C-alpha positions in Angstrom: -20.1 -91.7 -47.6 -23.3 -89.6 -47.1 -23.6 -86.0 -48.3 -23.7 -84.5 -44.8 -20.6 -86.5 -43.7 -18.8 -85.5 -46.9 -19.6 -81.9 -46.2 -18.3 -82.2 -42.6 -15.1 -83.9 -43.8 -14.5 -81.2 -46.4 -15.1 -78.6 -43.7 -12.6 -80.3 -41.4 -10.0 -80.4 -44.2 -10.7 -76.7 -45.0 -10.2 -75.7 -41.3 -7.0 -77.7 -41.1 -5.6 -76.0 -44.2 -6.6 -72.6 -42.8 -4.9 -73.4 -39.5 -1.7 -74.6 -41.3 -1.5 -71.3 -43.2 -2.3 -69.3 -40.0 0.5 -71.0 -38.1 3.2 -70.9 -40.8 5.6 -68.2 -40.0 6.5 -65.8 -42.8 8.6 -62.6 -42.9 7.2 -59.3 -41.8 7.7 -58.1 -45.4 5.6 -60.9 -46.8 2.9 -60.4 -44.2 2.7 -56.6 -44.8 2.8 -57.0 -48.6 -0.1 -59.5 -48.6 -2.1 -57.4 -46.2 -1.7 -54.4 -48.4 -2.6 -56.4 -51.5 -5.7 -57.8 -49.8 -6.8 -54.2 -48.9 -5.9 -52.9 -52.4 -8.2 -55.5 -53.8 -11.2 -54.1 -51.8 -14.0 -53.1 -54.1 -11.9 -54.4 -57.1 -9.7 -51.3 -57.1 -6.8 -53.2 -58.7 -9.0 -54.6 -61.5 -10.6 -51.2 -62.1 -7.1 -49.5 -62.3 -6.0 -52.1 -64.8 -9.2 -51.6 -66.8 -8.7 -47.8 -66.9 -5.2 -48.3 -68.3 -6.5 -50.8 -70.9 -9.4 -48.5 -71.8 -7.0 -45.8 -72.9 -5.9 -48.0 -75.9 -8.3 -48.7 -78.8 -9.3 -52.1 -80.1 -8.8 -55.3 -78.1 -7.5 -53.6 -74.9 -10.6 -51.4 -74.7 -12.8 -54.4 -75.3 -10.9 -56.3 -72.7 -11.4 -53.5 -70.2 -15.2 -53.5 -70.7 -15.4 -57.3 -70.7 -13.3 -57.4 -67.5 -15.4 -54.8 -65.7 -18.6 -56.6 -66.8 -17.2 -59.9 -65.4 -16.4 -58.2 -62.1 -19.9 -56.8 -61.9 -21.4 -60.3 -62.4 -19.0 -61.9 -60.0 -19.5 -59.3 -57.3 -23.3 -59.4 -57.5 -23.4 -63.2 -57.6 -21.0 -63.6 -54.7 -22.2 -60.8 -52.4 -25.9 -60.6 -53.0 -26.6 -64.3 -53.7 -24.0 -66.8 -52.7 -23.0 -65.3 -49.3 -26.6 -64.9 -48.3 -27.4 -68.5 -49.2 -24.2 -70.1 -47.7 -24.1 -68.1 -44.5 -20.7 -69.6 -43.6 -19.1 -68.1 -40.6 -15.7 -66.4 -41.0 -12.8 -68.4 -39.6 -11.7 -67.8 -36.0 -8.1 -66.5 -36.3 -5.8 -69.2 -35.1 -4.0 -68.0 -32.0 -5.0 -64.3 -32.3 -2.0 -62.0 -32.1 0.5 -64.6 -33.3 1.2 -62.7 -36.6 -0.6 -59.4 -36.1 1.1 -57.8 -39.2 -0.9 -60.2 -41.3 -4.4 -59.2 -40.3 -7.0 -57.1 -42.1 -10.2 -56.1 -40.5 -12.6 -59.1 -40.4 -15.5 -58.4 -42.8 -19.0 -58.8 -41.4 -20.3 -60.6 -44.5 -20.4 -64.4 -44.7 -17.2 -66.2 -45.5 -18.2 -68.3 -48.5 -17.4 -67.5 -51.3 -14.5 -65.1 -51.3 -15.8 -62.0 -53.2 -12.3 -60.7 -53.6 -11.2 -63.9 -55.3 -14.4 -64.1 -57.4 -13.9 -60.6 -58.8 -10.2 -61.0 -59.3 -10.5 -64.3 -61.2 -13.5 -63.0 -63.2 -11.4 -60.0 -64.3 -8.3 -62.1 -65.1 -10.2 -64.7 -67.2 -12.3 -62.2 -69.1 -9.4 -59.9 -69.9 -7.1 -62.8 -70.7 -9.6 -64.2 -73.2 -9.6 -60.9 -75.1 -5.9 -60.0 -74.6 -4.1 -63.4 -74.2 -0.8 -61.7 -73.2 -2.6 -60.4 -70.1 -3.8 -63.9 -69.0 -0.8 -65.1 -67.1 0.1 -61.9 -65.2 -3.6 -61.2 -64.3 -4.1 -64.9 -63.4 -1.1 -64.9 -61.1 -2.3 -61.6 -59.5 -5.8 -63.2 -58.9 -4.1 -66.3 -57.3 -2.1 -64.1 -55.0 -5.2 -62.0 -54.1 -7.0 -65.3 -53.3 -4.1 -66.5 -51.1 -3.9 -63.2 -49.4 -7.4 -63.6 -48.1 -6.4 -66.8 -46.3 -3.1 -65.4 -45.2 -4.7 -62.4 -43.6 -7.1 -64.6 -41.7 -10.5 -63.7 -43.3 -11.2 -66.8 -45.4 -10.9 -70.5 -45.5 -9.1 -72.0 -48.5 -12.5 -73.5 -49.6 -14.0 -70.0 -49.7 -11.2 -68.9 -52.1 -11.7 -72.0 -54.3 -15.5 -71.3 -54.4 -14.8 -67.7 -55.3 -12.4 -68.8 -58.1 -15.1 -71.1 -59.6 -17.7 -68.3 -59.4 -15.2 -66.0 -61.0 -14.6 -68.3 -63.9 -18.3 -68.8 -64.4 -18.9 -65.0 -64.3 -16.3 -64.4 -66.9 -17.8 -67.1 -69.1 -21.3 -65.5 -68.9 -20.0 -62.1 -69.9 -17.8 -63.5 -72.7 -20.7 -65.5 -74.2 -23.1 -62.5 -73.8 -20.5 -60.2 -75.4 -19.9 -62.5 -78.3 -23.7 -62.8 -78.9 -24.1 -59.1 -78.9 -21.2 -58.5 -81.3 -22.6 -61.2 -83.6 -26.0 -59.6 -83.5 -27.6 -62.4 -81.6 
């Protein structure tokens, strides 16, 4: 299979997965909760709130907060100023508009790939989880739900979320390695 046909096939599968999520009925309570979570993750507000709480404690929690915020910064810049401009993927057309109106958030104007919300949430979860292992599972679960919420609310394809997650892991790795080198005195 050639590269262009593989890309088309992956795009088709992505669109089918998006349509399946868009057409799956869920309760109003789930729709409203995921919409609120998706909006709460705008501008990494959730991550910054967690970081503020962690920063109030000395030692590893404070280091985790700084590392997490650094990872969010790298992920956000990489996703929004580089990857979205290079990929230029169009946002999904909402399947059967109005079918589940309680789900929707305002459609962003930026490119769809990668999901910046997911990239930042995953970057924060991985970075903080490496410094404070007890935080890894809850923050990882939160990042996964933030990523899903972006598909559920109709603004991203699942592939955008997967790309954002990969970018988030990479961003966390960069910050963790840089932080370790700085602490070791290079």
